C-alpha positions in Angstrom: 134.7 204.6 62.1 136.1 203.3 58.8 134.2 201.4 56.2 135.3 199.8 52.9 133.0 198.7 50.2 132.7 198.7 46.4 129.9 200.1 44.1 126.6 198.6 44.7 126.7 197.3 48.1 124.2 199.2 50.1 126.9 201.6 51.7 124.7 204.6 51.5 121.8 202.5 53.2 124.2 201.5 55.9 125.7 204.8 56.6 122.6 206.7 56.7 121.2 203.8 59.2 124.2 204.8 61.3 123.4 208.6 61.0 119.6 208.0 62.2 121.0 206.7 65.5 122.2 210.1 66.3 118.6 211.5 66.0 117.4 210.1 69.4 120.6 212.0 71.2 120.2 215.5 69.4 123.7 215.4 68.1 124.8 217.9 65.7 125.3 216.0 62.4 127.1 217.2 59.4 127.7 215.3 56.2 130.0 216.0 53.3 128.7 214.2 50.2 129.1 213.8 46.4 126.3 213.6 45.5 123.5 214.0 48.3 121.3 210.7 47.7 119.0 211.2 50.5 117.7 214.1 52.1 117.2 213.9 55.8 115.9 217.1 57.7 117.5 217.1 60.8 120.9 216.7 59.3 123.0 219.3 57.8 124.2 218.1 54.5 126.7 219.7 52.2 127.4 218.9 48.5 131.0 219.0 47.8 131.7 221.0 44.2 135.6 220.3 43.4 134.9 222.2 40.0 134.8 225.3 42.3 137.1 224.3 45.1 134.5 223.4 47.5 136.4 220.0 48.1 136.3 217.7 51.2 139.3 219.1 52.6 138.2 222.9 52.5 134.7 222.0 53.8 136.1 219.7 56.5 138.1 222.6 57.6 135.2 224.9 57.8 133.1 222.2 59.7 135.6 221.7 62.7 135.0 225.3 63.5 131.4 224.6 64.0 132.3 222.0 66.7 129.9 219.2 65.2 129.3 215.9 67.1 129.2 213.5 64.2 130.8 214.4 60.8 130.3 212.1 57.6 132.9 212.4 55.0 131.8 210.4 52.1 135.0 209.3 50.7 138.7 209.5 51.7 141.1 209.6 48.6 143.7 212.1 49.6 146.3 212.1 52.4 145.4 215.5 53.6 141.8 214.6 53.8 142.8 211.4 55.7 145.1 213.6 58.2 142.4 216.0 58.8 139.6 213.3 59.3 141.9 211.5 61.9 142.7 214.7 63.7 138.7 215.4 63.8 138.5 212.1 65.7 141.0 212.7 68.1 139.1 215.9 69.3 136.1 214.0 70.4 134.2 214.1 67.0 132.6 211.0 65.6 133.8 210.8 61.7 132.2 208.2 59.7 133.9 207.5 56.2 134.5 205.4 53.5 137.8 204.2 52.0 139.0 202.1 49.3 140.3 198.4 50.8 139.8 195.0 50.0 139.3 193.9 53.8 139.5 195.5 57.4 143.3 194.8 57.4 143.7 197.0 54.2 141.8 199.9 56.1 144.6 200.0 58.4 147.4 199.7 55.6 145.5 202.4 53.5 145.8 205.0 56.3 149.4 204.2 56.7 149.6 204.8 53.1 148.5 208.1 53.7 151.3 208.8 56.1 149.0 208.8 59.2 151.2 208.2 62.3 150.7 204.8 63.9 150.2 206.0 67.4 147.4 208.5 66.3 145.5 205.7 64.1 145.6 203.1 66.6 143.7 205.5 69.2 141.7 207.1 66.5 139.8 204.1 64.9 137.0 202.7 66.7 135.2 200.4 64.3 136.3 198.9 60.5 133.6 197.4 58.7 133.1 195.7 55.2 130.1 194.8 53.2 129.1 193.1 50.1 126.2 191.8 48.6 125.0 188.4 47.5 122.0 187.1 45.9 119.3 185.8 48.1 118.0 182.3 47.7 114.3 182.0 46.7 112.1 181.6 49.8 109.9 179.0 48.2 110.6 175.6 49.9 110.2 173.8 46.7 113.0 175.8 45.2 115.6 174.4 47.6 117.4 170.9 48.4 119.7 170.3 51.0 123.0 168.5 50.3 125.8 167.7 52.9 128.5 169.9 52.5 131.0 167.0 52.4 130.0 165.7 49.0 130.6 169.2 47.6 134.5 169.1 49.0 134.3 172.2 50.9 134.9 170.6 54.4 138.3 172.3 54.9 136.7 175.9 54.7 134.7 175.1 57.9 137.9 175.1 60.1 137.7 178.9 59.6 134.6 179.4 61.3 136.2 179.2 64.7 134.0 176.0 65.7 130.6 178.0 65.9 128.9 175.1 64.1 129.5 171.5 64.3 130.7 170.4 61.0 128.4 167.4 60.8 125.5 169.6 61.3 126.5 172.2 58.7 124.5 171.7 55.4 123.8 173.7 52.5 121.3 174.0 49.8 121.4 174.5 46.2 118.7 176.2 44.2 116.0 174.4 41.9 114.1 176.2 39.4 110.6 177.5 40.6 107.7 179.7 39.1 108.1 182.4 42.2 111.6 183.5 41.1 111.0 183.3 37.4 113.4 180.2 37.3 116.2 182.4 38.3 116.8 180.5 41.6 117.3 183.8 43.5 114.9 186.5 44.7 116.5 189.5 46.2 119.8 190.3 47.6 121.2 190.4 51.1 124.6 191.6 53.0 127.7 189.8 54.1 129.6 191.9 56.4 133.0 191.9 58.2 133.2 193.8 61.2 136.3 194.3 63.6 136.1 196.5 67.0 139.3 198.0 67.6 140.4 197.0 71.1 143.9 196.8 72.7 144.8 193.6 70.8 144.4 195.6 67.5 145.8 198.5 68.8 148.9 196.9 69.6 149.2 195.3 66.2 149.1 198.7 64.5 151.7 200.3 67.0 153.8 197.5 66.6 153.5 197.0 62.9 152.3 193.5 62.8 149.6 193.5 60.4 150.1 190.0 59.3 148.8 188.8 62.5 145.4 190.6 61.7 143.5 187.5 60.9 144.6 185.3 63.7 143.6 188.3 66.1 140.1 188.3 64.1 139.8 184.4 64.8 140.7 185.0 68.4 138.1 187.5 69.1 135.4 185.5 67.1 135.4 188.2 64.3 134.1 186.6 60.8 135.6 187.5 57.5 133.2 188.1 54.4 133.5 184.3 53.5 132.8 183.1 57.0 130.0 185.3 57.3 128.6 184.0 54.2 129.2 180.5 55.1 126.9 181.1 58.1 124.1 182.5 55.9 124.5 179.3 53.8 123.7 177.2 56.7 120.4 179.1 57.1 119.8 178.8 53.4 119.8 182.5 52.8 122.3 182.3 50.1 124.3 179.5 48.0 127.7 178.4 48.3 128.4 179.6 44.8 127.6 183.3 45.5 130.2 183.4 48.3 133.2 181.6 47.2 134.5 184.8 45.4 135.1 186.1 48.8 137.3 183.3 50.1 140.5 184.3 51.7 
């Protein structure tokens, strides 16, 4: 499982939520972190110390000798770490990691730049996920007003939602000042996500080096991009259109 996200996108919370799912299955879980942000008693957490040569690569080599069930590699920035993580996933280890990329398609491209074989990569990836944080609209009913999306000239964007909603029913709201949110319009944050489950279709795109068809494959399988997921959240008045326009493809 490979995940891409920038700083301050709740990646720590999401990763630890994934690890907690293995608590009910009595799995051997090891993490390589820098730094260790949350301490979980039933997980073996290892602090990476590059200054004394305890790097991700050296620790990961030692962990594979312990036959773990789940491994969390906090970040992949080197080719040798990427190759070792992929090799570990091919030997029936579940590997969770983060990598720098712009979208789920970029994750695959990033691994290919690390000189990972296409056949190995296509059969080792399970799930690709991206996550960003946007501001959440204030919950006060007096703080919102509904306005038809046609009046804001964003009607063409609705064609990318795979007909999930009828265009005439798609309304957004814009914030109005109120005392509950201290006249800031927003109160809290919420994530928008992009998730792709790697099936035979996406494996073939990787094997045939046709990554330019990635978005078409996502649309065919009803997978949403960050912008599309944000549009859905605007329909339910969770955030404003202003917050998600930065993620338009």
